[in-house]
N, C-alpha and C positions, 0 to 999 in steps of 0.2 A: 773494549776500549775504542773510543771514537776517532782515533787518529787515522785509521784506515778502515772506515766503515764499509760494510757490504750490505746492501739492501736485499731484502727478501725478494727473490725473483718470482715472476708470474708463472703459474702452472696452468697449462691448458688441459682441461678434462678430456679424456679419451672416450669415445663412444664405441662400445663393444656390441657388435651385432650378434644376436643369438637366434637360433632357429625357433620357430613357433612351437613345436612340440616340447623342446627343452624348457622353454620359459613357462610353459603352462604349469610346471611343478615348482616354480620358484616361490619363495616367501614373498609376502606383500612388500611392495615398494612404496615408500612414503613419498607423497607429493604434497607440498604444502596443501613489520608488515606495514609496513607502511611506507609508501614512497615519501621521503622527505625532500622537499624542494626548497632551495635557498638561492635567491638571486645574489649576485656579487655585491657585497657591501650592504646587504639588507638589514643586518643587525649590528649593534654596537660591538666592537672588537676590543680585545685586550691591547696592551701597550705595543705589541709587535706591529710595526708599520711596514708593510710590504708594498713594493711598487706594482702597479697594474700593467701587464704587458699588453701590446696591441692585440685586439681581438682576432683570433685566427679565422681564416676564411673557410667556408664549407660549401659544398655543393648542395644547394637547396632549390633545385630548378623548378619544382612544382609550386606554383604560386597559389596562395589561398584564393578560394573562389566559393561561391554558393551554388547549390544545385538550381537548375532551371527546368522548366517543363519539357524542354527538348532534350535534356540530358538525363542519363541514367544514374541514379544515386544509390549508395549503400550507406545505411546508418548503423554504425556499430555502437551499441550503448556502452557507456563508460561505467560499467559495473565491475566491482572487484570480485564478486562471487557468482555471477551469472552470465550466461551468453544470451543476448537478445540482439538480433540483427534484422533490420527492416530493409527490404528491397523496394525501390520505387522506380516505375517506368510508365510514362504516358498517363500519369494520373491514377495508376493502379498500384497495389501494394502486395507484398508477400512477406512472410516471416520465416526466418531460419532460427528456430529455438525462441523461447520466450521467458526463460529464467525461473527462479524460485517463486513460490507463492507462500501464503500464510497458512496454508492447509497442510497438515501432516498427520500420519496415523497416531492415534492416542494409545494404541495397544489393546483396545477392547475387542478388535477383530483378530482372531488368531492367525488369519492369513497375512496380516500386516503388523507384526510386532514393532514396538517402538525400540529401535536398535540404537546403540551408541553411534554418534556421528550424524544422526538425522538432524537436518537443519530445521529448527523450530522458529518460524517467522521469517519474513523476507522483507528487509528494509527497502529493497529496490522495486517491489511490485507496484506501489503507488506511482513512483516516478515513471515506470514503463507505461501504465495506462494514460497518464497525463501526456506523455510524449506522443503516443499513438493518436490521442484525441487532437493534439496540436497539428499533427500531420494530416489529419482528416481521414484516418482509417475508420471504416464502418462496415456494416454487414452486407454491403453491396460491392465493395471494391477490393476485398482481400482475395486475391486470386488463388494462392496456395499457402500451405503451412508445412514446414519441414521440422519434425522433431527428430533431431539427429540420433539420439540414443536415450535409453531409459535411466537418466540421472536427473534428479530434481532440479539441479542448477541449470538445466537445459529445458526440461519439459514440465516443471512443477506447475506452471500456469497454463499448460496446453489445453486442459479441459475447459477452463474459463475462456481462453481465446477462441476455441471452437464454438462454444455456446454463444459467445457474444458477437462474433464476426462471420460465422458460417463460411469458412474458406471453401472454395470449390473443390480443391483437392488437398488431401491430408497425407503427407508422406512420413513414414516412420518404420524402422526395422522391427521385426518381431522380437519379443523378449520373454524370457522366463527365468526366474531365480534358479531353476534346475540346471541352467546352462552355465552358471557362474561357479567356479571352483573355490573361490575365496569367500568364506562366510562373512569376513570382515567388510566385504565390499557389496553386501546386499542392501544395506541401508533401507530406504523406502522406495527402492527401484520398482518393485512389483506394484506398489500402491499407486505411484504417479503414472505408471504405464497403464494400469487397468482403468484409472480415471480418464486418461486420454482416449483409450480405445472406446470406452463407454460413451464419451461425448462424441467421438467420431461416428460411431454407429447411429447415434441419435440424429446427428446432422445428416447422415446419409438417408435416413428414413424420412426426416421432416423437411430437409432443404435440398436434397439431391446431391449432397457432397459425395466425394469418392475417397474411400480409405485405401491407400496404396502402400503395400508392405513388401512387394516383390518387384524388382526392377529387371527388365529383360530388354536388351537392345533390339530394336525393331518392333516392339510392342506399341500399341496405340498410346497416345498421351492420356486419354481418358479410358479407363479399363473397359473392356468388352464384357458382355454378360457371361460368357463362358469362362472368363478369368477375372472376376470382379475386383480383385486386389492386386492385379498385375498391370504395370504400365512401363512406358519408356523412361530410362534415366536421363534422357535429353529432351528438351522442349523449349519453345520460345515463350518468353514473358515480355510483352511489349517489344521494345527494341533490344531486350536482353536475351542472350542464349544461356540456358541453365543446363548444367551437367552435374548429376549426382554421382559420386564415386564411392568406392569401398563398400559395394553392396553384396559382396560375396557372402553366402549364407552358411559357410562351413563351420561357423562358430556354434551352430546348433547341434553339431555332432561331437561325440567323444573324440578327444579328451576335454572338449569344451574350452572355455576361456576364463582367464583370471578375473576379468573386470568387464563391465558393459562398455567401457571405452573401446574395447577391441572390436565391437560391432558398430561403432559410430560411422555415420554417413558424413561425407564432406560435400560441399557445394561449390562448383566453379561457376562464376558469372562472367560472361563476355559481352561487351558492347562497344561499338565504335572502334574495333580493333584493339581494345584494351581489356584486361581481365583482372579478376580477383578470385582468390581461393579462400573459402571460409572453412577452416580445417576442423571445426568441432573439437573433439578430444581424441582424434586419431593419434595413435602412439606408434613407436617403432620397436617395441619389445619383440614383436614377431616379424619385424622387417616390413611392416605395412607402408611406412613412409618411403622406404627404398623402392618398393614395388609400385607405388602410386606416382612418385615424382616424375618419371618420364611421361606418364599419361597426362599429368597436370601441365608440365612444361613451364616456360617462363610466365610469370604473372607480374602485374603491376602492384597489386595489393594483396597482402596476406594477413588473415586473422590467425595468429599463432596458435598452434595446436595445444590442447590441454592447458590453457591459461599460461602458456609459456614455461611449463614445468620441464624438468630434465628428462622425462619419459618421452618427450616429443621434440620436434624441431632439430633433428640431427644436422650436423654440419653438411653432409652430403645432400640431404633433402633441401636445405636452404640454399645451397650453392646451385642446385639444379633449378629451383624456382626463381632465384635472384629477384626478390620483390623490391620494388622501389619504395614502398611504404608498408610498414607492418604495425599491427596493433595487438596489445596484450590485454585480454579481458580478465586477468587475475591480478593478485597482488604482486608488486614488482619483485619482492623477495623470492618468489617462486621461479623467476626466470633463471634458467641455468647459466652459470658463468660462460660456458662454451657457446651457448646460444647468443648471449650478449656480444661476445667477441666476434662471432661469425657475422652477425648483423652489422656490426661496426666495420668489419673488414669489407663487406659487400657495399658499404656506403648507404645502407638502407635507412630511411627515415622511420624510426620506430618510436612508439609512444605507449607507456603503461596507462591503464584506465585511471589510476589515481591522479596522474598528471593532467589528464584531460579534465577531470572533475575539478581539480584545483584551478584550472584556467576558466572555470565558470560554465563549462559545456556539459550537457548530458550525454552527448554522443560525439563520435568521430564520424564526420560526413565526408565520404569520398565520392566524387563525381567522375564518371567515365564519359568523356566527350570526344568529339572529332579532333579538337585541338590538344588533347592530352588528358592526363589524370590530374584532377584538382582536389586539394585537401582544404577543407574549411579551417580557419585559424584555430589551432588548439594549443598554441604556445602560451604558457602562463606568464611570461615576461615580455615587455615591449620589444626587446632586442632578440627574443627567442632563446637566450642563454639560460639553461637550467643545470642544476647539479642533482643527479639522481643518487640517492643514498639508500643502501640496503643494510639491514641489521647483521647479515651474515653472508658469507661466500664472497670471494674476491671476483671482480673488483667491487669494493665497498662503496666508493664514491667515483662517479664519472661525470664528465662535462659534455653537454649536448647543446647544439645550436640548431634550432628548427628541426629537432629530431635526429640530427646527424652528430656522431661523436667528433669532437674537435679538440685538438691539443691545447693545453694550457701550460703556463710556466710560472713558477714562484708560488707564494703562499696565497691561499684562498680561505676566507672566513665563511664557513658553511654551517648553518644551524647554530651550534654553540662551540665550534671547534675550528682550529686552523688545520688545513690540509696542504700538502706540498705536491705540486705538479711539476714533473721534469720533462717538459715538452711532450706531454702525453695526455690523452683524454682521461686517463685513469690516475687517481691520486696514488702516490707512492705509499706502500704499506709496510710498516716495520723497519726499524733500523735508524741509523744516524744520517742526518743531513747537515751539511755545512753551508751557512749563509752569512755573508758579510763578516767573516772571520770567527763566527760563533757556531757551536754545534747544537743541534736540536734533535730530539728523538721522537720518532713516530711510532705509535702503538700498532698492534696488528690490524686494527681497522683503519689505519692511516691518520687518525687524529693526533695532533701534536700534544705531547705530554708536558705539563707545566706544574710548578709549585709542589714538587714531590721528589722522593728518592726513587732511583731506578737501579735495579739489579740487572746488569747485562753480562751474561756468561760468567756469573759468579763475582763480578766486580760491581761495587756500588758507586753511583754518581748522583749528583743532585742537580735538578732542573729548576731554574728560577721561575719567578712569577710570569715572565715573558717567554718561558720555554727554553731559554739559552742555558747550556751547561755551565755551571759555576766552577770556579777554581779558587784555591786558597781557603780562607776561613769562611765557614757557614755556621750560623747559629740556628738550631732547630729546638724550639722551646727554650729551656735553660741550658742546653748543652751545645758546646762548640765542636765542630768537626773540621778537619783539614783535607782539602781536595788538591791533589798534585797539580801544580801549574802545568798547563799544556794538555795533559791527558785527562784531568778531571777525576782521576781515580781517588777514591776515599782512602786516606792513609790509615794504617792499623798496626798496632804492636811495634811501634818504632818512634824514634826521635825525629822531629822536624825543626828546621831553623827558619825563623820568621822575624823580621824586624830587629835583627841583632840578638835575639834570644832563642833558646832551645825549649821545645815543648814536647811532652810525651803523649802519644796517642795510644789509647788502650786497644785491646783486641776488638772491642765493639765499635771502634772508630771515634769514641768520645775522647775529647781532650781531658787529661788528668789535671786535677787542681787540688792544692792543699793536701798532698800525699807524698809518701816515700815511694820511690820506684827502684826496684831491683833490676839492674841492667848490666850485662857483661861482667858479672861477678862483683859489682860495686853497687853501693846505695847512693841514690840521688833524691833530691827533694824539689818538688814543683810547688810554687806558691799559689795564692788565691787566684792570681791572673793566669796560672798555668805555666808561667815562665820558670825555667830551671834556676834554683838559687845557687849562689857561690858565697864563700866567706863564712862568717859566723851565722849560725842559725839557732834560734831558741824554739824548741818544740816542747810545750808544757813548761816545766821548770828546768829543763835540761838544755845545755848548750852543745852544739855540734859544729864541726868545722868542715866545710866543703871547699875543695881546692878549685883552681881555675877551670878545671874540666867539669866541675860540679860533683865529683866523686867525694863521698864522705871519708875522712881520714879516721883510722882506728888502730889501736895498739902501737902507738908511736908518739915520739916527741915532736913538737912544733915550735919553731922559733919565729916570732913575729916582732920585727923592730927591736931585737935584742932581748925580748921577753920570751921565756920558755913556758910552754904549756904541754900538758900530757893528755892525750886522747885515749881513753880506755878501749878495751877490745870491743865494746858495744858502740864506740864512737863518742860516748859521753865525755865531756871535758871534766878532768879530775879537779876536785877541791878537797881541802882538809888534808888529813894524813892518809897517804896511799902507798902501799908496798908494791914496788916495781922491781922485778927480777931479784927479789930477796932484800931490797933496800927500801927503807921507809923514807918517803919524801913528804914535804909539807907544801900545800898550795893555798893561796888566798881564796877568798870567796869569789874573786873575779877570775880564778884559774891560774894566776901568775905563780910560777915556782918560787918558793921562799927558801928552799934548801932541804 
């Protein structure tokens, strides 16, 4: 009943930390679509006319800017299924992952079966090559390549990158299918890894590249002959300082790891007293984020871990890093609700890849400069206000201005639905809302329901075409229903008074018409209009009399204006010769008693 509605409250997901050994025996955890963006008033709206409140203010201190030759830039490609990150400093380049390619095992080689889940084709590969060409990346200026871990959405193109650009140093952790405890997570890992290593070995032989798979503090930047695959995890790249983290190799030892993500390397970039952390797919199942967070420290920019999935980006980790800007390289729907709320609480400007692509950009470009951290314009609307919509998981609809969550009030037309904001960045989800004296109902996804019946806690209501809860008479098809004034509850199994007449509402809620009604031990009749009849009533060829209350009289005499009538036990008016209590009486064809 909407007189005292209670809206469904927000629930904050709890992050439970579990030890590494314990989690190695857990069942697989699913990690994932579409970011739907709608500017205010962008589509034709139904009849509901809601006022537009003043635009809330938000802290968006980082002004859009473009990279310059003197500044250090990070290009995070706006792909929903791949990680591709380009580092640029002093006219030289580096790559941290390079995403999917169009090559995948066909099953002909028993070492590389075509398993379920293997990505067949890569729609983003061509866009990556075009972007690298536009930047001017070539076989003389790619300083290093980091393949963070053996997943095709990170290193699928690694072999081609190495063959094409001949990076001086190639960093990647060792990998074997034998170290993965979940057969479901093997995919084409071994295939893409072996392809990468083969290309790296060829580049080493033909171009003097170095393959680095072991990181030891204090080791040389370029491996020494006595340790040809070992180097320092920290080194300079132009005016950038690079630090690779999470290079512990215990994952190679029993009881091994659930997924290659647990061996992923992350990359911290520092320049001009500002920093970014590129988190790859580092997760927190085994507490890796908790362990690394103090080492990483505060950062200005964060590439969210594992595409923003619930397996990464714990509240404690994000709170320690406190990024000013964050970017999600996956589908928005995979971002954990708790992650979204933490970023919003921290005031972080964050962007999903889809949103950047909608704005017409292939990448999010962040520049680390002496005067601060600058983000190239990635806002898809002129005023920076967007609504992010996810198909599942609360909050379903949220408002952002220049990447920062901003409160909204009142109705907003987004996509093809109205949503209600109650001085919050998040649209209210589920329950009744009162606006301008009328009640409206929000579905579990926050969308206002309209033009339909609603069952709320066992009670039926009807919502009009504009979404407002209706009262009194409603016609649905050929049937009339009655909704209680004030409450809107559908009446059922009872009489209702309306317009000076009485109507009977059946158990289905439908108004009865042209029918006898048994109620309270008496019979009543409702006509074609549904109104209760009184007085004389002819049903077929038989006359009945209904008193002022509508009750049919039966088994009794009736005197009307001095004329006597007799109503039999069935209620039928007597005519002709009728024996009553042992006495025979004569009635005219009109029912009048003759004697």
